[in-house]
N, C-alpha and C positions, 0 to 999 in steps of 0.2 A: 920403854913403849913410845909408838909416835903419837903424837899430836891427832890426826887423823882420828883412829883406831880408836882412843880415849876418848873423842868427841862421840863417835859411833856409841860407846857404850854405855855416856851418859843418857844417849839418847832413847838407846836401849830400855834402861833403865827406868828413865823418865815415862817413858811409853806404855810402862806397865804399871806403874803407880795408879793412874783414872781405874785400870781393870778390877784394880784388888778391891776397889772403896767400893764399886759395885756390885760385889758377890757378898752383901749383910742378908738378911732379909728376918724379918721381923718372929717375935716369939709364935703371934697365931696362925703364920704360914707353916713355921716348926713343925705345929704341931698337927697339921693336916696330914702330914708325912702318911702315909700306908693308912689310910682311911681317905679322903678325897682328893687325893692328891696318892702318886705311885710311889715307890721307894726312891725314886729319883727325881719326882717334881711332874711327872706328867700329870694331865688330868684323866681321872682312873673310867669319869662317866665317858659312853660314848653319845655318835650325836644324835640329832631328834628325827630322822631319816631312816635313821640306821644301819646306814653305810658303816660308818664307824663302827665297833662294834663294843661294848664293857669293855675294860681290859680286866680279867681274871686270873691273871698272872700266868703259871708252868701248866694249868689248864685247858691252856689255848692250842698247847700241842700235843701233837697226835705221841704217844709212847716212843713210836722208833726216836724221836728228836729229842726224845728227852734225853740218851741215853748214850749218847756220840761222845767217841774215844777221843783221846790225844789223838787215834792215828787215822781214825776218821778228817777228823777236823788239817789234817798232814796232807790227807792225799785231796779234799778241797781245795786247798792253799794250792795245791799242785796244780791243777787242770788248768787249760788255758780256755777262757769264755769264746762260744762260738761267734762266725758274725753276726752283727743284733741287724 
């Protein structure tokens, strides 16, 4: 293996280390998941003026959107977006 490649690998490894140490959360924050926070950590409550509603999970979606099949997803992926 060449020296520049080893240097690049070492740099990549070292650049990822600080990010891993920042990922820790306290037990208090983890306890909020599913209550004040959604399962992925977003704030569940809406904003004061009501322009962003409270997250209520699946109940925000119409029934047709809850029953999307893999075929429907493939069709959506293959569609080309129109001009914006």
